[in-house]
RONUGU-55428 format. One record per residue: residue number from 1; residue in three letters; chain; z, y, x of N, C-alpha, C, O in turn. Coordinates in steps of 0.2 Angstrom, whole numbers, plus 5000, padded with zeros to 4 digits. Layout:
<nodes>
(NUM 'ALA' 'A' (Z Y X) (Z Y X) (Z Y X) (Z Y X))
...
</nodes>
This chain:
<nodes>
(1 'UNK' 'A' (5491 5100 5326) (5492 5093 5329) (5496 5094 5335) (5494 5097 5340))
(2 'UNK' 'A' (5501 5090 5336) (5505 5090 5342) (5503 5084 5346) (5499 5080 5344))
(3 'UNK' 'A' (5505 5084 5353) (5503 5079 5357) (5507 5072 5355) (5505 5067 5357))
(4 'UNK' 'A' (5512 5073 5351) (5516 5068 5349) (5514 5064 5343) (5516 5058 5342))
(5 'UNK' 'A' (5510 5067 5339) (5508 5064 5333) (5500 5065 5331) (5498 5070 5334))
(6 'UNK' 'A' (5497 5062 5327) (5491 5063 5325) (5490 5068 5320) (5495 5070 5317))
(7 'UNK' 'A' (5484 5069 5317) (5483 5074 5312) (5487 5072 5306) (5489 5076 5302))
(8 'UNK' 'A' (5488 5065 5304) (5491 5063 5298) (5498 5062 5299) (5502 5059 5295))
(9 'UNK' 'A' (5501 5064 5305) (5509 5064 5306) (5511 5057 5308) (5517 5056 5309))
(10 'UNK' 'A' (5507 5053 5310) (5509 5046 5313) (5511 5047 5320) (5508 5051 5324))
(11 'UNK' 'A' (5515 5043 5322) (5517 5043 5329) (5511 5039 5333) (5509 5034 5331))
(12 'UNK' 'A' (5509 5042 5338) (5504 5039 5342) (5507 5035 5348) (5511 5038 5352))
(13 'UNK' 'A' (5505 5029 5348) (5507 5024 5354) (5500 5023 5358) (5495 5021 5355))
(14 'UNK' 'A' (5501 5024 5364) (5495 5022 5368) (5496 5016 5372) (5502 5015 5375))
(15 'UNK' 'A' (5491 5012 5372) (5491 5005 5376) (5487 5006 5382) (5481 5007 5381))
(16 'UNK' 'A' (5490 5005 5388) (5487 5005 5394) (5484 4998 5396) (5486 4993 5393))
(17 'UNK' 'A' (5480 4999 5401) (5476 4992 5404) (5481 4987 5406) (5480 4981 5406))
(18 'UNK' 'A' (5487 4990 5409) (5492 4985 5411) (5497 4983 5405) (5502 4980 5407))
(19 'UNK' 'A' (5494 4983 5399) (5498 4981 5393) (5504 4985 5391) (5507 4983 5387))
(20 'UNK' 'A' (5505 4990 5395) (5511 4994 5393) (5510 4998 5387) (5504 5001 5386))
(21 'UNK' 'A' (5515 4999 5383) (5514 5004 5377) (5518 5010 5378) (5524 5009 5380))
(22 'UNK' 'A' (5515 5016 5377) (5518 5022 5378) (5519 5026 5371) (5514 5027 5368))
(23 'UNK' 'A' (5525 5027 5369) (5527 5031 5363) (5526 5038 5365) (5530 5041 5369))
(24 'UNK' 'A' (5521 5042 5362) (5520 5049 5364) (5526 5053 5361) (5527 5059 5363))
(25 'UNK' 'A' (5529 5051 5355) (5534 5055 5352) (5540 5055 5356) (5544 5060 5357))
(26 'UNK' 'A' (5542 5049 5359) (5548 5049 5363) (5547 5050 5371) (5552 5050 5375))
(27 'UNK' 'A' (5541 5050 5372) (5539 5050 5380) (5542 5045 5383) (5545 5046 5389))
(28 'UNK' 'A' (5541 5039 5381) (5544 5033 5384) (5540 5027 5383) (5536 5026 5378))
(29 'UNK' 'A' (5541 5022 5388) (5537 5016 5387) (5541 5011 5382) (5547 5011 5382))
(30 'UNK' 'A' (5538 5007 5378) (5541 5003 5373) (5538 4996 5373) (5533 4995 5377))
(31 'UNK' 'A' (5541 4992 5369) (5539 4985 5369) (5536 4983 5362) (5537 4988 5357))
(32 'UNK' 'A' (5534 4977 5361) (5532 4975 5354) (5538 4975 5350) (5537 4976 5344))
(33 'UNK' 'A' (5543 4973 5352) (5550 4973 5348) (5551 4980 5346) (5554 4980 5340))
(34 'UNK' 'A' (5550 4985 5350) (5552 4991 5348) (5547 4993 5342) (5549 4997 5337))
(35 'UNK' 'A' (5540 4991 5342) (5536 4993 5337) (5538 4989 5331) (5537 4992 5325))
(36 'UNK' 'A' (5540 4983 5331) (5542 4979 5326) (5548 4983 5322) (5548 4983 5316))
(37 'UNK' 'A' (5553 4985 5326) (5559 4989 5323) (5556 4995 5320) (5559 4997 5315))
(38 'UNK' 'A' (5552 4999 5323) (5549 5005 5320) (5546 5003 5313) (5547 5007 5308))
(39 'UNK' 'A' (5542 4998 5313) (5539 4996 5306) (5545 4994 5301) (5544 4996 5295))
(40 'UNK' 'A' (5550 4991 5303) (5555 4989 5298) (5559 4996 5296) (5561 4996 5290))
(41 'UNK' 'A' (5559 5001 5300) (5562 5007 5299) (5557 5012 5295) (5559 5017 5293))
(42 'UNK' 'A' (5551 5010 5294) (5547 5013 5290) (5543 5019 5294) (5541 5024 5291))
(43 'UNK' 'A' (5544 5019 5300) (5540 5024 5305) (5533 5022 5305) (5531 5017 5307))
(44 'UNK' 'A' (5529 5027 5303) (5522 5026 5303) (5519 5028 5310) (5520 5033 5313))
(45 'UNK' 'A' (5515 5023 5313) (5512 5024 5319) (5505 5021 5320) (5503 5017 5315))
(46 'UNK' 'A' (5502 5023 5325) (5495 5020 5326) (5495 5019 5334) (5497 5023 5337))
(47 'UNK' 'A' (5492 5014 5336) (5491 5012 5343) (5484 5013 5345) (5479 5011 5342))
(48 'UNK' 'A' (5483 5017 5350) (5477 5019 5353) (5476 5016 5360) (5480 5016 5364))
(49 'UNK' 'A' (5470 5013 5361) (5468 5011 5368) (5468 5017 5372) (5464 5022 5371))
(50 'UNK' 'A' (5472 5018 5377) (5473 5024 5381) (5466 5026 5385) (5465 5032 5386))
(51 'UNK' 'A' (5462 5021 5386) (5456 5022 5390) (5450 5025 5385) (5447 5030 5386))
(52 'UNK' 'A' (5449 5021 5380) (5443 5022 5375) (5445 5026 5369) (5441 5029 5366))
(53 'UNK' 'A' (5452 5027 5368) (5454 5030 5362) (5453 5026 5355) (5454 5029 5350))
(54 'UNK' 'A' (5451 5020 5356) (5450 5016 5350) (5456 5014 5346) (5461 5013 5350))
(55 'UNK' 'A' (5456 5014 5340) (5462 5012 5336) (5463 5005 5336) (5459 5001 5333))
(56 'UNK' 'A' (5468 5002 5339) (5469 4995 5340) (5476 4993 5336) (5479 4988 5337))
(57 'UNK' 'A' (5478 4997 5331) (5484 4996 5327) (5484 4989 5324) (5489 4985 5324))
(58 'UNK' 'A' (5478 4987 5321) (5478 4981 5317) (5479 4975 5322) (5483 4970 5320))
(59 'UNK' 'A' (5476 4975 5328) (5477 4969 5333) (5484 4969 5335) (5487 4964 5336))
(60 'UNK' 'A' (5487 4975 5336) (5494 4975 5339) (5499 4972 5333) (5504 4968 5335))
(61 'UNK' 'A' (5498 4974 5327) (5502 4972 5321) (5501 4964 5321) (5506 4961 5319))
(62 'UNK' 'A' (5495 4962 5321) (5494 4955 5321) (5498 4951 5327) (5500 4946 5326))
(63 'UNK' 'A' (5498 4954 5333) (5501 4951 5338) (5509 4951 5337) (5512 4946 5339))
(64 'UNK' 'A' (5511 4956 5334) (5518 4956 5332) (5520 4950 5327) (5525 4947 5328))
(65 'UNK' 'A' (5516 4950 5322) (5517 4944 5317) (5517 4937 5321) (5521 4933 5320))
(66 'UNK' 'A' (5512 4936 5325) (5511 4930 5329) (5518 4929 5333) (5520 4923 5333))
(67 'UNK' 'A' (5520 4934 5336) (5526 4933 5340) (5532 4932 5336) (5537 4928 5337))
(68 'UNK' 'A' (5533 4935 5330) (5538 4934 5325) (5538 4927 5323) (5543 4923 5322))
(69 'UNK' 'A' (5532 4924 5321) (5531 4918 5319) (5533 4912 5324) (5536 4907 5322))
(70 'UNK' 'A' (5532 4914 5330) (5533 4909 5336) (5540 4909 5338) (5543 4904 5340))
(71 'UNK' 'A' (5544 4915 5337) (5551 4915 5339) (5556 4914 5334) (5562 4915 5335))
(72 'UNK' 'A' (5554 4912 5328) (5559 4911 5323) (5560 4904 5321) (5555 4900 5322))
(73 'UNK' 'A' (5565 4902 5319) (5566 4895 5317) (5563 4893 5310) (5560 4888 5309))
(74 'UNK' 'A' (5562 4898 5306) (5559 4898 5300) (5553 4903 5300) (5554 4909 5301))
(75 'UNK' 'A' (5547 4900 5298) (5541 4904 5298) (5541 4908 5291) (5543 4905 5286))
(76 'UNK' 'A' (5538 4914 5291) (5537 4918 5285) (5531 4915 5281) (5530 4915 5275))
(77 'UNK' 'A' (5526 4914 5285) (5519 4912 5283) (5518 4904 5283) (5518 4901 5288))
(78 'UNK' 'A' (5518 4901 5277) (5517 4894 5276) (5510 4892 5279) (5506 4896 5278))
(79 'UNK' 'A' (5510 4886 5281) (5503 4883 5284) (5498 4884 5278) (5492 4885 5280))
(80 'UNK' 'A' (5500 4882 5272) (5495 4882 5267) (5492 4889 5266) (5486 4890 5265))
(81 'UNK' 'A' (5497 4894 5266) (5494 4901 5265) (5490 4903 5271) (5484 4906 5270))
(82 'UNK' 'A' (5491 4901 5277) (5487 4903 5283) (5480 4899 5282) (5475 4902 5284))
(83 'UNK' 'A' (5480 4893 5280) (5474 4890 5279) (5470 4893 5274) (5464 4894 5275))
(84 'UNK' 'A' (5473 4895 5268) (5469 4899 5263) (5467 4905 5265) (5461 4907 5264))
(85 'UNK' 'A' (5471 4909 5269) (5469 4915 5272) (5462 4914 5277) (5458 4918 5276))
(86 'UNK' 'A' (5463 4909 5281) (5457 4908 5286) (5451 4906 5282) (5445 4909 5283))
(87 'UNK' 'A' (5452 4902 5276) (5446 4900 5272) (5443 4906 5269) (5437 4906 5267))
(88 'UNK' 'A' (5446 4912 5268) (5444 4918 5264) (5439 4922 5269) (5434 4925 5266))
(89 'UNK' 'A' (5439 4921 5275) (5434 4924 5280) (5427 4921 5278) (5426 4915 5279))
(90 'UNK' 'A' (5423 4926 5277) (5416 4924 5276) (5415 4922 5268) (5409 4921 5266))
(91 'UNK' 'A' (5420 4922 5264) (5420 4920 5257) (5418 4926 5254) (5419 4932 5256))
(92 'UNK' 'A' (5414 4925 5248) (5412 4931 5244) (5418 4936 5242) (5416 4941 5240))
(93 'UNK' 'A' (5424 4933 5241) (5429 4937 5239) (5433 4940 5245) (5438 4944 5244))
(94 'UNK' 'A' (5431 4940 5251) (5434 4942 5257) (5435 4950 5256) (5441 4952 5258))
(95 'UNK' 'A' (5430 4954 5253) (5431 4961 5253) (5437 4963 5248) (5440 4968 5249))
(96 'UNK' 'A' (5438 4959 5243) (5444 4960 5239) (5451 4958 5241) (5455 4961 5239))
(97 'UNK' 'A' (5451 4954 5246) (5458 4951 5248) (5462 4957 5251) (5468 4957 5250))
(98 'UNK' 'A' (5460 4961 5256) (5464 4966 5259) (5468 4970 5253) (5474 4971 5254))
(99 'UNK' 'A' (5464 4973 5248) (5467 4977 5243) (5472 4973 5239) (5477 4975 5237))
(100 'UNK' 'A' (5470 4967 5237) (5474 4962 5233) (5481 4961 5237) (5486 4961 5234))
(101 'UNK' 'A' (5480 4959 5243) (5486 4958 5247) (5491 4964 5248) (5497 4963 5247))
(102 'UNK' 'A' (5488 4970 5249) (5492 4976 5249) (5495 4977 5243) (5501 4979 5243))
(103 'UNK' 'A' (5492 4976 5237) (5495 4977 5230) (5500 4972 5229) (5506 4974 5226))
(104 'UNK' 'A' (5499 4966 5231) (5505 4961 5231) (5511 4962 5235) (5516 4962 5232))
(105 'UNK' 'A' (5510 4965 5241) (5516 4966 5245) (5519 4973 5242) (5525 4973 5242))
(106 'UNK' 'A' (5515 4977 5240) (5519 4983 5237) (5523 4981 5230) (5528 4984 5229))
(107 'UNK' 'A' (5520 4977 5226) (5523 4975 5220) (5530 4971 5222) (5535 4972 5219))
(108 'UNK' 'A' (5529 4967 5227) (5535 4963 5230) (5540 4968 5232) (5546 4967 5231))
(109 'UNK' 'A' (5538 4973 5236) (5543 4977 5239) (5547 4981 5233) (5553 4982 5234))
(110 'UNK' 'A' (5543 4983 5228) (5546 4987 5223) (5551 4983 5219) (5556 4985 5217))
(111 'UNK' 'A' (5550 4976 5219) (5554 4972 5215) (5560 4968 5220) (5564 4964 5217))
(112 'UNK' 'A' (5560 4970 5226) (5564 4966 5231) (5571 4967 5229) (5575 4962 5229))
(113 'UNK' 'A' (5573 4973 5227) (5580 4975 5225) (5582 4971 5219) (5588 4968 5218))
(114 'UNK' 'A' (5577 4970 5214) (5579 4967 5208) (5579 4959 5209) (5584 4956 5206))
(115 'UNK' 'A' (5575 4957 5214) (5576 4950 5216) (5583 4948 5219) (5586 4943 5217))
(116 'UNK' 'A' (5585 4952 5224) (5591 4951 5227) (5597 4952 5222) (5602 4947 5222))
(117 'UNK' 'A' (5597 4956 5217) (5602 4957 5212) (5602 4951 5208) (5607 4948 5206))
(118 'UNK' 'A' (5596 4948 5205) (5596 4943 5201) (5598 4936 5205) (5602 4932 5202))
(119 'UNK' 'A' (5596 4935 5211) (5599 4929 5214) (5606 4930 5216) (5610 4925 5215))
(120 'UNK' 'A' (5609 4936 5217) (5616 4936 5218) (5620 4935 5212) (5625 4932 5212))
(121 'UNK' 'A' (5617 4937 5206) (5621 4935 5200) (5619 4929 5197) (5623 4926 5193))
(122 'UNK' 'A' (5614 4925 5200) (5612 4919 5197) (5611 4919 5190) (5614 4915 5186))
(123 'UNK' 'A' (5607 4924 5187) (5606 4924 5180) (5601 4919 5178) (5598 4916 5182))
(124 'UNK' 'A' (5601 4918 5172) (5596 4914 5169) (5589 4916 5170) (5584 4912 5169))
(125 'UNK' 'A' (5588 4922 5171) (5581 4925 5171) (5578 4923 5178) (5582 4922 5183))
(126 'UNK' 'A' (5571 4922 5179) (5568 4920 5185) (5564 4926 5187) (5558 4926 5184))
(127 'UNK' 'A' (5566 4930 5192) (5562 4935 5194) (5555 4933 5197) (5550 4937 5197))
(128 'UNK' 'A' (5555 4927 5200) (5549 4924 5203) (5544 4923 5198) (5538 4924 5199))
(129 'UNK' 'A' (5546 4921 5192) (5541 4919 5187) (5538 4926 5185) (5532 4926 5183))
(130 'UNK' 'A' (5542 4931 5184) (5539 4938 5182) (5534 4940 5188) (5529 4943 5186))
(131 'UNK' 'A' (5536 4939 5194) (5531 4941 5199) (5525 4937 5199) (5520 4940 5200))
(132 'UNK' 'A' (5526 4931 5198) (5520 4927 5198) (5515 4929 5192) (5509 4929 5192))
(133 'UNK' 'A' (5518 4930 5186) (5515 4933 5180) (5511 4939 5182) (5505 4940 5180))
(134 'UNK' 'A' (5514 4944 5185) (5511 4950 5187) (5506 4949 5192) (5500 4952 5192))
(135 'UNK' 'A' (5507 4944 5197) (5502 4943 5202) (5495 4940 5199) (5490 4942 5200))
(136 'UNK' 'A' (5496 4935 5194) (5491 4932 5190) (5487 4938 5186) (5481 4938 5187))
(137 'UNK' 'A' (5490 4942 5183) (5487 4948 5180) (5483 4952 5184) (5477 4954 5183))
(138 'UNK' 'A' (5486 4954 5190) (5482 4958 5195) (5476 4954 5198) (5471 4957 5199))
(139 'UNK' 'A' (5477 4948 5199) (5471 4944 5202) (5466 4943 5196) (5460 4944 5198))
(140 'UNK' 'A' (5468 4942 5190) (5463 4942 5185) (5459 4949 5184) (5453 4949 5184))
(141 'UNK' 'A' (5463 4954 5185) (5459 4961 5184) (5455 4962 5190) (5449 4965 5189))
(142 'UNK' 'A' (5457 4960 5196) (5453 4961 5202) (5447 4957 5201) (5441 4959 5203))
(143 'UNK' 'A' (5447 4951 5199) (5442 4946 5199) (5437 4949 5193) (5431 4949 5195))
(144 'UNK' 'A' (5439 4951 5188) (5435 4954 5183) (5431 4960 5185) (5425 4961 5183))
(145 'UNK' 'A' (5434 4964 5190) (5431 4970 5192) (5425 4968 5197) (5420 4971 5197))
(146 'UNK' 'A' (5425 4962 5200) (5420 4960 5205) (5415 4955 5202) (5410 4954 5205))
(147 'UNK' 'A' (5417 4952 5197) (5413 4947 5194) (5412 4949 5187) (5416 4948 5183))
(148 'UNK' 'A' (5406 4951 5185) (5404 4953 5178) (5404 4948 5174) (5402 4942 5175))
(149 'UNK' 'A' (5406 4949 5167) (5406 4944 5162) (5399 4942 5160) (5395 4947 5160))
(150 'UNK' 'A' (5397 4936 5159) (5390 4934 5158) (5388 4935 5150) (5383 4937 5149))
(151 'UNK' 'A' (5393 4934 5146) (5392 4935 5139) (5397 4939 5136) (5403 4939 5137))
(152 'UNK' 'A' (5395 4944 5131) (5400 4948 5128) (5404 4943 5123) (5402 4938 5120))
(153 'UNK' 'A' (5411 4945 5122) (5415 4942 5118) (5413 4942 5110) (5410 4947 5108))
(154 'UNK' 'A' (5414 4937 5107) (5413 4937 5099) (5418 4941 5096) (5424 4938 5096))
(155 'UNK' 'A' (5417 4946 5092) (5422 4950 5090) (5426 4947 5084) (5432 4949 5084))
(156 'UNK' 'A' (5423 4944 5079) (5427 4942 5073) (5424 4935 5070) (5419 4933 5072))
(157 'UNK' 'A' (5429 4932 5067) (5427 4926 5063) (5423 4928 5057) (5422 4934 5055))
(158 'UNK' 'A' (5421 4923 5053) (5417 4924 5047) (5421 4927 5042) (5418 4931 5038))
(159 'UNK' 'A' (5428 4927 5042) (5432 4930 5036) (5434 4937 5038) (5437 4940 5035))
(160 'UNK' 'A' (5431 4940 5044) (5432 4946 5046) (5438 4947 5050) (5440 4953 5053))
(161 'UNK' 'A' (5442 4942 5052) (5448 4942 5056) (5446 4941 5063) (5441 4937 5065))
(162 'UNK' 'A' (5449 4944 5068) (5448 4943 5075) (5451 4937 5077) (5457 4935 5075))
(163 'UNK' 'A' (5448 4933 5081) (5450 4926 5083) (5455 4927 5089) (5454 4932 5093))
(164 'UNK' 'A' (5461 4924 5088) (5466 4924 5094) (5463 4920 5100) (5459 4916 5099))
(165 'UNK' 'A' (5465 4922 5106) (5462 4918 5111) (5461 4923 5117) (5464 4929 5117))
(166 'UNK' 'A' (5458 4921 5122) (5456 4925 5128) (5462 4926 5132) (5466 4921 5134))
(167 'UNK' 'A' (5464 4932 5134) (5469 4934 5138) (5476 4932 5135) (5481 4930 5139))
(168 'UNK' 'A' (5477 4933 5129) (5483 4931 5126) (5485 4923 5126) (5490 4922 5128))
(169 'UNK' 'A' (5480 4919 5125) (5481 4912 5126) (5482 4910 5134) (5486 4906 5135))
(170 'UNK' 'A' (5478 4913 5138) (5480 4912 5145) (5487 4914 5147) (5490 4911 5151))
(171 'UNK' 'A' (5489 4920 5145) (5496 4922 5146) (5501 4917 5143) (5506 4916 5147))
(172 'UNK' 'A' (5500 4915 5137) (5504 4910 5134) (5505 4904 5138) (5510 4901 5140))
(173 'UNK' 'A' (5499 4901 5141) (5498 4895 5145) (5502 4896 5151) (5505 4892 5154))
(174 'UNK' 'A' (5501 4902 5154) (5504 4904 5161) (5512 4904 5160) (5515 4901 5164))
(175 'UNK' 'A' (5514 4907 5154) (5521 4907 5153) (5524 4900 5152) (5529 4898 5155))
(176 'UNK' 'A' (5520 4896 5149) (5522 4889 5148) (5523 4885 5154) (5528 4881 5156))
(177 'UNK' 'A' (5518 4886 5159) (5518 4883 5165) (5524 4885 5169) (5527 4881 5173))
(178 'UNK' 'A' (5525 4892 5169) (5530 4895 5173) (5537 4892 5170) (5542 4891 5174))
(179 'UNK' 'A' (5538 4891 5164) (5544 4889 5161) (5545 4882 5163) (5551 4880 5165))
(180 'UNK' 'A' (5540 4878 5163) (5540 4871 5166) (5542 4870 5173) (5546 4866 5175))
(181 'UNK' 'A' (5539 4875 5177) (5541 4875 5184) (5548 4877 5185) (5552 4875 5189))
(182 'UNK' 'A' (5550 4882 5181) (5557 4884 5181) (5562 4879 5180) (5567 4878 5183))
(183 'UNK' 'A' (5560 4875 5175) (5564 4869 5172) (5565 4864 5178) (5571 4862 5179))
(184 'UNK' 'A' (5559 4863 5182) (5560 4858 5187) (5564 4861 5193) (5568 4857 5196))
(185 'UNK' 'A' (5563 4867 5194) (5567 4870 5200) (5575 4870 5198) (5579 4869 5202))
(186 'UNK' 'A' (5576 4871 5192) (5583 4871 5189) (5586 4864 5190) (5592 4863 5192))
(187 'UNK' 'A' (5582 4859 5189) (5584 4852 5189) (5585 4850 5197) (5590 4847 5198))
(188 'UNK' 'A' (5581 4853 5201) (5581 4851 5208) (5588 4855 5211) (5591 4852 5215))
(189 'UNK' 'A' (5589 4861 5208) (5595 4864 5211) (5602 4861 5209) (5607 4863 5212))
(190 'UNK' 'A' (5602 4857 5204) (5608 4854 5201) (5610 4848 5205) (5615 4845 5203))
</nodes>
């Protein structure tokens, strides 16, 4: 381990009592804007309180988000999302939310190039519908992992055939809802 990075290769940033941030890799003082830029560039860092050694990365990243939201004409986080997020604190599903949100952002990042290409070409396909479908499937899987089913599924009808339904019907219903939403969006766009 060097003095410039931690055991896991992250750049170590020290925050002093005077609120100054010190980048140990570049041996220079930096600002929250610099940390924001490092994040955009994919530079992995952690922020430690210089006195206690406590990892305060979470609070620093939250502070960057608050400043970004306050300093832009358009906010990234809608009020309805913020309210739902706040409501999740203390909720029985709170423990599931961090991993769910991480998976959602990873999924969005993976598909970002596809979104940009689809929007640039203005194709008939709706990449947001595909993302929503994936998100619903992920949420359903996460919910099933935390909430056990109360009764086993009935395997077959009287004639020995398996009844259609369950996830297939839900998926069809979701597709129909997404198609209806796409139609409304297309109408609004014209």
